[in-house]
C-alpha positions in Angstrom: 0.2 -0.3 0.1 1.4 3.2 -0.6 1.0 4.4 2.6 3.2 1.8 4.0 5.5 1.1 1.1 6.1 4.1 0.0 5.2 7.8 2.6 5.9 6.1 6.2 8.8 4.0 4.8 10.0 7.3 3.1 9.6 9.2 6.9 11.3 6.2 8.8 14.2 6.7 6.5 14.7 10.4 6.5 13.6 10.2 10.7 16.9 7.7 11.0 18.8 10.1 8.8 18.2 12.9 11.2 18.7 10.9 14.4 22.3 10.3 12.8 23.2 13.8 11.4 23.1 12.8 7.4 20.1 15.6 7.0 19.1 18.9 8.7 15.7 20.7 9.5 15.6 22.1 6.2 15.2 18.4 4.8 13.1 16.8 7.4 10.4 20.0 7.4 10.4 19.2 2.9 10.6 15.2 3.7 7.5 16.5 6.1 5.6 19.0 3.7 5.6 15.5 0.8 4.1 13.8 3.4 1.2 16.1 4.5 0.9 16.4 0.4 0.6 12.5 0.4 -1.6 11.9 3.6 -3.8 14.9 2.5 -5.1 12.8 -1.3 -5.2 9.2 0.8 -7.0 10.7 3.6 -10.6 9.9 1.5 -9.7 6.7 0.6 -8.8 5.7 4.4 -11.9 7.2 5.1 -13.5 5.1 2.5 -12.0 1.7 3.3 -12.1 1.8 7.0 -8.8 2.1 7.7 -8.6 2.5 12.0 -6.5 5.1 13.4 -3.7 4.0 15.9 -5.0 6.4 19.0 -6.0 9.7 19.1 -2.7 12.5 20.3 -3.3 15.8 21.4 -0.3 18.1 20.5 0.5 21.7 21.4 3.5 24.0 22.1 3.3 25.3 25.6 2.1 28.3 26.8 4.7 31.6 26.3 6.4 29.8 23.4 5.6 30.6 20.3 8.0 28.0 17.8 6.5 25.2 16.5 8.6 24.2 13.8 9.5 20.7 16.2 6.0 20.4 17.2 4.7 20.6 13.5 7.8 17.7 12.3 6.2 15.8 15.5 2.8 16.5 13.8 3.3 15.1 10.7 5.4 12.1 12.1 2.2 11.0 14.4 0.4 11.0 11.2 2.2 9.4 9.2 2.4 6.0 11.2 -1.5 6.2 11.3 -2.7 8.3 14.6 -5.1 10.7 14.8 -3.5 14.5 15.6 -5.7 16.8 17.4 -2.9 20.3 17.1 -3.4 22.8 19.9 -1.1 25.5 18.2 1.2 27.0 20.0 1.3 29.2 23.2 -1.3 26.4 24.8 -1.7 26.6 28.2 -2.4 24.6 30.5 -6.4 24.5 30.8 -6.4 24.3 27.0 -4.8 20.8 27.4 -7.3 19.4 30.0 -10.3 20.3 27.5 -8.9 19.0 24.5 -8.2 15.7 26.6 -12.2 16.2 27.7 -13.0 16.7 24.2 -11.3 14.6 21.9 -10.1 11.6 24.5 -6.9 10.9 23.4 -4.2 8.3 24.5 -1.7 10.6 24.4 -0.6 13.8 25.2 2.6 15.8 24.1 4.0 18.7 25.0 7.0 21.0 23.2 9.0 23.8 24.4 11.8 25.3 23.1 12.5 28.2 25.8 13.9 26.7 28.6 11.6 29.8 30.4 8.5 27.8 29.3 9.4 24.2 31.0 7.9 24.8 34.3 4.4 25.0 31.9 4.5 21.4 31.1 5.1 20.8 34.7 1.7 22.9 35.4 0.3 21.0 32.7 1.1 18.0 34.0 -0.3 18.4 37.2 -3.7 19.8 35.6 -3.7 16.4 33.5 -3.1 14.5 36.9 -6.9 13.6 37.6 -6.9 11.7 34.0 -3.2 9.8 35.0 -5.3 6.6 33.9 -6.6 7.4 30.6 -3.6 8.9 28.8 0.3 9.0 28.4 2.3 12.4 28.6 5.4 12.8 26.1 7.7 15.5 26.4 10.3 17.0 23.9 11.6 20.2 22.9 15.4 21.4 22.9 16.3 22.2 26.5 13.9 18.7 27.6 16.3 16.2 29.3 14.6 12.7 30.5 15.9 13.9 33.9 13.0 16.7 33.4 10.5 14.4 31.8 11.3 12.4 35.4 10.9 15.2 37.7 7.6 16.6 36.4 6.0 12.8 36.1 5.8 12.3 32.4 5.2 9.6 31.3 8.1 9.6 28.3 10.7 12.0 26.7 11.8 12.0 22.7 15.1 13.6 21.6 13.2 14.4 18.5 10.6 13.9 15.6 11.0 10.6 14.9 11.9 9.3 18.6 8.6 10.9 19.5 6.9 8.3 17.6 9.0 5.2 18.6 8.4 6.7 22.1 4.3 7.0 21.6 4.3 3.5 20.6 6.4 2.1 23.3 4.1 3.6 26.3 0.7 2.9 24.3 2.1 -1.1 24.2 1.9 -1.2 20.1 
């Protein structure tokens, strides 16, 4: 099938090459845009054929942070891997993440931060999402974020890059 044999395998290759520093953000963006274009063409066929999505992901860049290149790459990687993605955009406060969990009932919530000054918003969001701990897994990422930070704030996972985010989601969901 085109999705698995071309789009997903192509993004897997570019993800591996990105992890190995063989390609950089511009190449990732080009690949992600090509992937998105392909998905837009195929989406009506998925609905027609009843292809089931793996899970639902809510994603956003935390309050105070307006950077979205990384978040957009993660979003496209999730879509390419068969996840339904609810993109909350940038500058997303804890209350908006909570409302999205209530409205969309995702299995995964992903938060991104590029600025160290906004990382505290991840902690605040994890705290506000605690009533949903048995329903969702929380993943965090972004340039200043580390595994230690993820552990400290009680996140379920941490991803170093867009390709790793999907791997981590699959891992925490047992897929």
